[in-house]
C-alpha positions as CSV (number, residue, x, y, z in Angstrom):
1,M,-97.8,36.2,-64.1
2,R,-97.3,32.7,-65.7
3,K,-98.0,29.8,-63.4
4,S,-95.7,26.7,-63.4
5,H,-97.2,23.5,-64.7
6,P,-97.9,20.9,-62.0
7,I,-96.0,18.1,-63.8
8,R,-93.0,20.3,-64.3
9,R,-92.9,20.9,-60.5
10,F,-93.1,17.2,-59.8
11,V,-90.2,16.5,-62.2
12,L,-88.0,19.2,-60.6
13,A,-88.8,18.0,-57.1
14,G,-87.9,14.4,-58.0
15,A,-84.7,15.4,-59.6
16,A,-83.7,17.4,-56.5
17,T,-84.5,14.4,-54.3
18,V,-82.3,12.1,-56.4
19,S,-79.4,14.6,-56.4
20,G,-79.6,14.8,-52.6
21,I,-79.5,11.0,-52.2
22,V,-76.4,10.9,-54.5
23,L,-74.7,13.6,-52.6
24,L,-75.3,11.9,-49.2
25,L,-73.9,8.6,-50.5
26,S,-70.8,10.3,-51.8
27,L,-70.2,11.9,-48.4
28,K,-70.7,8.8,-46.2
29,P,-67.3,7.5,-44.9
30,G,-66.2,4.0,-45.9
31,S,-65.8,1.4,-43.2
32,D,-63.1,-1.3,-43.9
33,P,-63.0,-4.0,-41.2
34,A,-59.5,-5.1,-42.2
35,A,-58.2,-1.6,-42.0
36,A,-59.8,-1.0,-38.7
37,S,-58.3,-4.2,-37.3
38,A,-54.8,-3.3,-38.6
39,A,-55.0,0.2,-37.1
40,G,-56.2,-1.3,-33.7
41,G,-53.4,-3.9,-33.6
42,A,-50.5,-1.6,-34.4
43,A,-50.1,-0.1,-30.9
44,P,-50.0,-3.5,-29.1
45,Q,-47.4,-4.9,-31.5
46,Q,-45.2,-1.9,-30.9
47,T,-45.6,-2.1,-27.1
48,A,-44.6,-5.8,-27.1
49,A,-41.5,-5.0,-29.2
50,A,-40.6,-2.2,-26.8
51,Q,-41.0,-4.5,-23.8
52,E,-38.9,-7.2,-25.4
53,S,-36.1,-4.7,-26.2
54,A,-36.2,-3.4,-22.6
55,Q,-36.0,-6.9,-21.2
56,G,-33.1,-7.9,-23.5
57,G,-30.4,-7.5,-20.9
58,S,-32.3,-9.0,-17.9
59,N,-30.4,-12.3,-18.2
60,A,-26.9,-10.8,-18.5
61,E,-24.5,-12.2,-15.9
62,Q,-23.9,-9.9,-13.0
63,P,-20.4,-9.1,-11.9
64,G,-19.2,-10.9,-8.7
65,T,-16.3,-10.7,-6.3
66,V,-13.9,-13.4,-5.1
67,T,-11.4,-12.9,-2.3
68,G,-8.1,-14.7,-2.2
69,D,-6.4,-16.2,0.9
70,A,-4.7,-13.9,3.4
71,V,-1.0,-14.4,3.0
72,K,1.4,-13.5,5.8
73,T,4.7,-11.8,4.8
74,Q,7.6,-10.6,6.8
75,Y,6.1,-7.1,6.9
76,G,2.4,-7.9,7.2
77,T,-0.6,-9.6,5.6
78,V,-1.5,-9.3,1.9
79,Q,-5.0,-10.3,0.6
80,V,-6.4,-9.7,-2.9
81,R,-10.0,-9.3,-4.0
82,L,-11.1,-9.6,-7.6
83,T,-14.2,-8.4,-9.4
84,V,-15.2,-10.8,-12.1
85,S,-17.6,-10.6,-14.9
86,D,-18.2,-13.3,-17.6
87,G,-15.1,-15.2,-16.4
88,K,-12.8,-12.2,-16.7
89,I,-11.1,-10.0,-14.1
90,T,-12.5,-6.5,-14.3
91,A,-10.9,-5.1,-11.2
92,A,-8.3,-6.1,-8.6
93,E,-7.6,-4.6,-5.2
94,A,-5.6,-5.4,-2.1
95,V,-7.9,-5.5,0.8
96,Q,-5.0,-6.1,3.1
97,A,-1.4,-4.9,2.7
98,P,1.6,-4.1,4.9
99,S,1.3,-0.7,6.6
100,G,3.0,1.4,9.2
101,G,6.2,3.5,8.7
102,R,8.1,2.7,5.6
103,S,5.7,-0.2,4.7
104,T,2.9,2.3,4.0
105,Q,5.0,4.2,1.5
106,I,6.1,1.0,-0.2
107,T,2.5,-0.4,-0.3
108,D,1.1,2.9,-1.8
109,M,3.7,2.6,-4.5
110,A,3.5,-1.1,-5.2
111,V,-0.1,-2.1,-4.9
112,P,-1.6,0.0,-7.7
113,R,1.0,-1.4,-10.1
114,L,0.2,-5.0,-9.0
115,N,-3.5,-4.3,-9.4
116,R,-2.9,-3.1,-13.0
117,A,-0.7,-6.0,-13.8
118,A,-3.3,-8.5,-12.5
119,L,-6.0,-6.8,-14.7
120,G,-3.7,-6.7,-17.7
121,T,-2.4,-10.4,-17.6
122,Q,-5.6,-11.9,-16.2
123,S,-3.3,-14.3,-14.2
124,A,-0.9,-14.4,-11.3
125,E,2.1,-14.4,-13.7
126,I,3.0,-10.8,-12.9
127,D,6.4,-9.2,-12.2
128,A,7.3,-8.2,-8.7
129,V,7.6,-4.5,-8.1
130,S,11.1,-3.4,-7.5
131,G,11.6,-2.6,-3.8
132,A,8.5,-4.4,-2.7
133,T,9.4,-8.1,-3.1
134,Y,7.6,-9.4,0.0
135,T,4.4,-7.5,-0.8
136,S,4.6,-8.6,-4.4
137,D,5.1,-12.3,-3.5
138,G,2.2,-12.2,-1.1
139,Y,0.0,-10.4,-3.6
140,K,0.7,-13.0,-6.3
141,E,0.0,-15.9,-3.9
142,S,-3.3,-14.4,-2.8
143,L,-4.2,-13.5,-6.4
144,Q,-3.5,-17.1,-7.4
145,S,-5.8,-18.5,-4.7
146,A,-8.6,-16.1,-5.9
147,L,-8.1,-17.3,-9.4
148,D,-8.3,-20.9,-8.2
149,K,-11.6,-20.1,-6.5
150,M,-12.8,-18.6,-9.8
151,D,-12.0,-21.8,-11.6
152,T,-13.7,-23.9,-9.0
153,A,-16.8,-21.8,-9.1
154,G,-16.9,-22.0,-12.9
155,Q,-16.6,-25.8,-12.9
156,E,-19.4,-26.1,-10.4
157,A,-21.6,-23.9,-12.5
158,Q,-20.9,-26.1,-15.6
159,E,-21.7,-29.3,-13.6
160,P,-25.0,-28.6,-11.8
161,G,-25.6,-32.3,-11.4
162,A,-22.3,-33.1,-9.7
163,G,-22.6,-35.5,-6.7
164,S,-22.1,-34.5,-3.1
165,A,-18.6,-36.1,-3.1
166,E,-17.4,-33.8,-5.9
167,A,-18.8,-30.8,-4.0
168,A,-17.1,-31.8,-0.7
169,A,-15.8,-29.0,1.6
170,P,-12.2,-28.0,1.4
171,Q,-9.8,-30.3,3.3
172,T,-6.8,-29.1,5.3
173,V,-4.0,-31.5,5.8
174,T,-0.6,-31.1,7.6
175,G,2.5,-32.9,6.4
176,T,5.0,-34.5,8.6
177,V,7.7,-32.6,10.4
178,V,11.0,-32.8,8.5
179,D,14.2,-32.0,10.4
180,T,16.8,-30.1,8.5
181,Q,20.3,-28.9,9.3
182,Y,18.9,-25.6,10.4
183,G,15.6,-26.6,12.0
184,P,12.3,-28.4,11.3
185,V,10.0,-27.7,8.4
186,Q,6.4,-28.6,8.3
187,V,3.8,-27.8,5.6
188,R,0.0,-27.4,5.8
189,I,-2.1,-27.4,2.7
190,T,-5.8,-26.7,1.9
191,V,-7.2,-28.9,-0.9
192,S,-10.5,-28.3,-2.7
193,S,-11.8,-30.3,-5.7
194,G,-8.5,-32.1,-5.9
195,K,-6.5,-28.9,-6.1
196,I,-4.2,-27.1,-3.6
197,T,-5.8,-23.8,-2.9
198,E,-3.5,-22.7,-0.1
199,A,-0.1,-23.8,1.3
200,E,1.8,-22.5,4.3
201,A,4.8,-23.5,6.4
202,V,3.7,-23.9,9.9
203,Q,7.3,-24.6,10.9
204,S,10.5,-23.3,9.3
205,P,14.0,-22.6,10.5
206,S,14.3,-19.3,12.4
207,G,16.8,-17.2,14.3
208,G,19.7,-15.2,13.0
209,Q,20.2,-15.4,9.2
210,S,17.6,-18.3,9.0
211,T,14.8,-15.8,9.7
212,Q,15.9,-13.6,6.8
213,I,16.4,-16.5,4.4
214,N,13.1,-18.2,5.2
215,G,11.2,-14.9,5.1
216,N,12.2,-14.7,1.5
217,A,12.0,-18.5,0.6
218,V,8.8,-19.7,2.3
219,P,6.4,-17.4,0.5
220,K,7.9,-18.4,-2.8
221,L,7.6,-22.1,-1.9
222,N,4.0,-21.6,-0.9
223,Q,3.2,-19.9,-4.2
224,A,5.0,-22.6,-6.1
225,A,3.1,-25.4,-4.4
226,V,-0.3,-23.8,-5.2
227,A,0.7,-23.2,-8.8
228,A,2.1,-26.6,-9.4
229,G,-0.4,-28.5,-7.4
230,S,2.3,-31.0,-6.4
231,A,5.6,-31.3,-4.6
232,E,7.5,-31.0,-8.0
233,I,8.7,-27.5,-7.3
234,D,12.1,-25.8,-7.6
235,A,14.2,-25.1,-4.6
236,V,14.7,-21.4,-3.8
237,S,18.2,-20.2,-4.4
238,G,20.1,-19.8,-1.1
239,A,17.5,-21.8,0.9
240,T,18.3,-25.4,-0.2
241,Y,17.8,-27.1,3.1
242,T,14.5,-25.3,3.8
243,S,13.3,-26.1,0.2
244,N,14.1,-29.8,0.5
245,G,12.4,-30.1,3.8
246,Y,9.4,-28.1,2.5
247,K,9.0,-30.4,-0.5
248,Q,9.3,-33.5,1.6
249,S,6.7,-32.3,4.1
250,L,4.5,-31.1,1.2
251,Q,4.6,-34.6,-0.4
252,S,3.6,-36.3,2.8
253,A,0.6,-33.9,3.0
254,L,-0.4,-34.7,-0.5
255,D,-0.1,-38.5,0.2
256,Q,-2.7,-38.1,2.9
257,V,-5.2,-36.7,0.4
258,G,-4.3,-39.1,-2.3
259,G,-2.3,-36.5,-4.2
């Protein structure tokens, strides 16, 4: 048998060693610091974006409610509550309304229509429901007072630095008693931020036909006084004496508050 030459074995062994080193180098994974950094930072960036997206609505204005004044009518009290969001009425409801006997049936028919009308017009300029005049008039008056409170709240929010005099509590003033041919008339008003927020007749002619006439006229005069913010209001047809006495007493009340 022929023996291998020692030099040949040395050459073959060296070649094998070199081949092994080359093979090991080709299999060693590359390490790129920049790539590692990018891979490590991708998850935190995505998490931050997700958190920002989730928190996007945290500062949105939350809906609030405002309740109007309770308005007495010939058949019962009417009071309206509004749900408000971003300065708009999103819901309206009557938290008080005439009830009992025929009044319950009329209220169940009229109030949902008045609620829808308030939501649709975003104001107290809504039509009375046929067959529910007293409830409708009381609803509109209470609705107007709620809207006035909305306006006042909005003004205060826009003027956070307003002085204590501008943020004074509402003031209630009673006008002088005015004698008319059918009886005395006297008006009381509530004033807030220079605006009439409520008006009521603490005295008005009563008895016989006068009760019926004033039951219709006084709520309209109250509503007109709040809407106009002055005594420049129209007389109610069929109630001229009461209307004139009402306006005179209203003016005397406004004079007391510098109106």
